[in-house]
C-alpha positions in Angstrom: 64.0 90.2 68.3 63.9 93.0 66.9 62.9 95.0 70.2 64.8 92.8 72.5 67.5 94.3 70.1 66.6 97.6 70.8 66.1 97.0 74.2 69.8 95.8 74.6 70.9 99.1 72.5 69.3 101.6 74.2 71.4 100.0 77.8 74.7 100.0 75.5 73.7 103.9 74.4 73.1 104.5 78.4 76.4 103.0 79.5 78.1 104.8 77.1 76.6 108.1 78.9 76.8 107.1 81.9 80.7 106.3 81.7 81.1 110.0 79.7 79.7 111.1 83.2 81.7 110.1 85.6 81.2 109.1 89.0 78.3 111.3 89.3 75.8 109.3 87.4 76.1 107.1 90.4 73.5 108.7 92.5 74.2 107.7 96.0 78.1 107.5 95.5 78.0 103.0 95.6 80.1 102.7 92.3 83.0 103.4 93.5 83.8 100.3 95.1 83.1 98.5 92.3 83.8 100.7 89.2 86.8 99.3 87.1 87.4 95.1 86.5 90.5 93.9 85.1 91.6 97.3 84.7 88.8 98.7 82.7 85.0 100.8 83.7 82.6 99.1 84.0 80.7 100.9 81.9 82.5 100.1 79.0 82.0 96.5 79.9 78.3 96.6 80.0 78.2 98.7 76.2 80.3 96.7 75.3 77.9 93.3 76.3 74.7 95.0 75.8 76.7 96.7 72.0 77.3 92.7 70.7 74.5 91.2 72.5 71.8 94.0 70.6 73.3 92.7 67.0 73.3 89.1 68.4 69.2 89.0 68.9 69.3 89.8 65.0 71.7 87.6 63.7 71.7 84.9 66.4 68.5 85.1 67.3 67.0 82.2 65.9 69.8 80.1 67.7 68.7 77.9 70.7 71.6 78.3 73.1 71.6 82.2 72.5 68.1 83.6 75.1 70.1 81.1 77.7 73.7 83.2 77.1 71.2 86.1 77.2 69.6 84.7 80.6 73.8 83.9 82.0 74.7 86.9 81.5 72.0 88.8 84.0 72.7 86.0 86.4 76.1 86.7 86.4 75.4 90.8 86.8 73.0 89.5 89.8 76.2 87.4 91.2 78.6 90.0 90.9 75.8 93.0 92.6 75.4 90.1 95.8 79.4 90.2 96.4 79.4 93.7 95.8 76.2 93.9 98.7 78.6 91.8 100.7 81.1 93.9 100.8 79.5 96.7 101.6 76.4 96.3 102.3 74.7 98.7 99.6 73.8 98.3 96.4 74.1 100.7 93.5 70.6 101.7 92.1 71.4 101.8 88.8 73.7 98.8 88.6 70.2 97.3 89.9 67.7 98.1 87.5 70.4 97.1 84.6 70.8 94.4 86.0 67.1 94.1 86.3 66.4 95.0 82.8 69.3 92.4 81.5 66.5 90.1 83.8 63.8 91.6 81.5 65.6 90.9 78.3 66.7 87.6 78.4 63.0 86.2 79.2 61.9 88.1 76.2 64.6 86.5 73.8 63.2 83.6 74.9 59.6 84.2 74.3 60.4 85.7 70.5 62.1 83.1 69.7 59.0 80.6 70.3 56.6 83.4 69.1 59.0 84.3 66.0 61.2 81.7 65.8 60.3 81.3 61.5 59.7 84.5 60.7 61.2 85.3 57.8 60.9 89.3 58.1 63.6 90.0 60.6 65.2 93.6 59.8 69.1 92.9 59.1 68.5 96.6 58.1 69.2 97.3 61.3 71.9 95.7 62.3 74.4 97.9 60.4 73.9 100.8 62.5 73.8 98.6 65.6 77.2 97.1 64.6 78.7 100.5 64.4 77.3 101.0 68.2 79.4 97.9 69.0 82.4 98.8 67.1 82.3 101.9 68.8 81.9 100.2 71.9 84.8 97.8 71.3 87.5 100.8 70.2 86.7 102.5 74.2 86.6 99.5 76.2 90.2 98.5 73.8 91.5 102.4 74.7 90.5 102.1 78.1 90.7 106.2 78.2 90.9 106.6 82.4 89.8 111.3 82.3 91.3 112.8 85.5 93.9 110.9 87.0 95.8 113.3 90.0 99.5 114.0 88.2 102.2 112.2 90.3 103.9 114.0 93.2 106.8 116.2 92.7 109.3 117.2 94.8 110.4 116.6 98.3 107.8 116.1 101.0 107.0 119.3 103.2 105.2 119.7 106.3 101.6 121.1 106.7 101.7 123.5 109.8 98.9 125.3 110.2 96.6 124.6 107.3 99.2 125.7 105.0 102.1 123.7 102.9 105.2 124.5 103.6 107.7 122.9 100.8 110.9 121.5 101.9 113.8 123.1 101.1 114.0 127.0 101.8 110.2 128.1 101.7 108.5 129.6 103.5 110.9 130.1 106.4 111.8 126.5 106.6 115.1 125.6 106.2 115.9 122.9 104.2 118.3 120.9 106.1 115.2 120.9 109.5 112.0 120.4 106.5 114.1 117.4 105.7 114.7 116.0 109.2 111.2 116.8 109.8 109.4 115.0 106.5 111.9 112.4 107.5 109.9 111.7 110.7 106.8 111.5 109.0 103.8 109.8 110.3 101.4 110.7 107.8 103.2 111.3 104.1 100.1 112.5 101.8 99.9 114.0 98.3 97.7 116.9 97.7 94.8 116.9 94.7 97.9 118.8 92.4 100.2 115.9 93.1 102.4 118.0 95.6 104.4 115.7 98.2 103.8 116.6 101.9 103.4 115.3 105.5 100.4 116.0 107.7 101.4 117.4 111.0 99.1 114.7 113.6 100.5 117.2 117.1 98.7 120.1 115.5 95.4 118.4 114.3 94.1 115.1 113.8 93.9 113.5 110.6 90.3 111.4 109.7 91.2 108.6 106.9 88.7 107.7 105.2 87.9 105.5 101.7 85.7 106.8 98.9 84.1 102.3 98.4 83.9 102.5 102.8 79.5 103.0 103.5 80.7 103.4 107.4 83.0 106.6 106.0 80.6 109.2 105.4 78.3 108.8 108.7 82.1 109.8 110.0 82.2 112.5 107.6 78.8 114.0 108.0 80.4 114.9 111.9 83.6 116.3 111.0 81.4 118.2 109.0 79.1 119.7 112.0 82.6 120.9 113.3 83.8 124.5 112.7 86.2 124.6 110.7 89.1 125.6 113.1 88.4 121.9 114.8 87.5 120.0 111.8 90.6 117.7 111.3 92.9 116.3 108.0 91.4 114.2 105.3 92.8 112.1 103.5 92.1 109.3 101.7 93.7 106.0 101.7 93.3 102.1 99.7 92.8 103.9 96.6 90.6 101.9 93.9 91.2 102.4 90.4 89.0 106.0 89.5 88.6 106.8 93.4 90.6 109.7 93.1 88.0 111.2 91.1 84.8 111.0 93.2 86.8 112.7 96.5 85.2 115.6 96.1 81.8 114.2 95.3 81.8 112.4 98.3 82.5 115.5 100.7 80.4 117.4 98.8 77.9 114.8 100.1 78.6 114.8 103.3 78.4 118.6 103.8 82.3 119.1 103.4 82.2 120.2 99.9 85.1 122.6 99.0 87.2 121.4 102.6 91.2 120.9 102.0 91.5 117.0 101.2 95.0 114.5 100.6 95.1 111.2 99.5 97.9 108.5 101.0 99.3 105.4 100.3 98.2 103.6 103.0 97.7 104.7 106.9 99.4 104.4 109.3 100.7 101.1 110.9 98.0 99.5 112.7 95.2 101.3 111.3 93.1 97.7 110.3 90.2 99.4 108.8 88.2 102.9 107.7 87.4 105.1 109.1 89.8 106.0 111.4 91.0 108.8 113.7 94.6 109.4 113.6 96.5 111.8 116.2 100.0 112.3 117.6 98.9 112.4 122.0 103.0 111.1 123.2 102.6 108.8 120.4 100.6 108.1 117.4 97.2 107.5 118.7 94.0 105.9 116.3 89.7 105.8 116.9 88.8 103.1 114.7 84.6 103.2 113.6 82.5 105.4 112.9 81.4 105.9 116.4 84.6 106.0 117.6 85.3 108.9 115.3 82.1 110.9 116.8 83.1 110.0 120.4 86.7 111.7 119.9 85.8 114.2 117.4 83.0 115.7 120.7 80.3 114.7 118.2 79.0 111.6 119.3 76.0 110.5 117.4 76.3 107.2 117.0 76.8 103.9 118.9 80.5 103.7 119.8 81.5 100.6 118.5 79.9 101.4 115.2 80.7 101.4 111.5 84.0 100.1 110.3 85.2 98.8 106.8 88.6 96.6 106.5 90.6 96.0 103.8 89.7 92.2 103.0 92.9 91.2 102.5 91.8 88.8 99.7 90.7 92.0 97.5 94.0 93.8 98.4 94.9 93.8 94.4 91.7 96.5 93.9 93.5 99.0 95.8 95.7 100.8 93.0 98.4 102.6 94.0 99.3 106.6 94.5 100.8 108.2 91.6 
């Protein structure tokens, strides 16, 4: 069981390393849909499990039930991956790799139990460092550090005009009463990355609503990137889940929109049922929902008009994090 223990210890160290790297650890950017479990990073959950499994291989490896427990954990990982694929149509390459290594570890545990079940030279000395690793992983899981949160909104909502935010009262020549009146009529209140509460003027330009976990939004964002800067819509992330705020910049960079201003919204305007979605004002609030429809409205119709719409599953609505 010693080599099986080392395999799980290696997975634990990798999990901690990827947790430390943050959103950039996911090569395809697909981890955003399921990066949290019970309010804690899946990387920390993985590190805790792998480190405990590593210790267990040395301490409990002779027990008949232990390899079965490792196999059950691997199967559970595959089930979770299947659920995420069903929800978003994509797999995280890293997660698949970890699940494959878990399956291999469980198989090796069964083999080791048969071959060396009576061995008396198990290196119990190795359990000491592995216990330290397990305690570290469990401590991090309990502390649940969550760096990178965007600051909470401050001040009174302002109005974005010509791409420059104007504060509500007495700034940029906007009378306080006029600004407050316009804020009250705001159809799309948002928050800047620095926490400033703003309102986007949908009469000036449309807003492209997207979600970090949405696999179809990448198509719409790439279409928007083909437009000259003066024709690009406002970029607004909606239906945020835990950890999404720290992934927005990376997602935009992947789509050719590095450095483009972006905003956060608690929820899209009423009537929006999925993302990506383009909203604008034309005598009333208008919508173009789905990657194809968005591309057509933006003037870069390279996708079928009905393609690419991810809806928020009401049964999974508890996974949407409040904007704060």
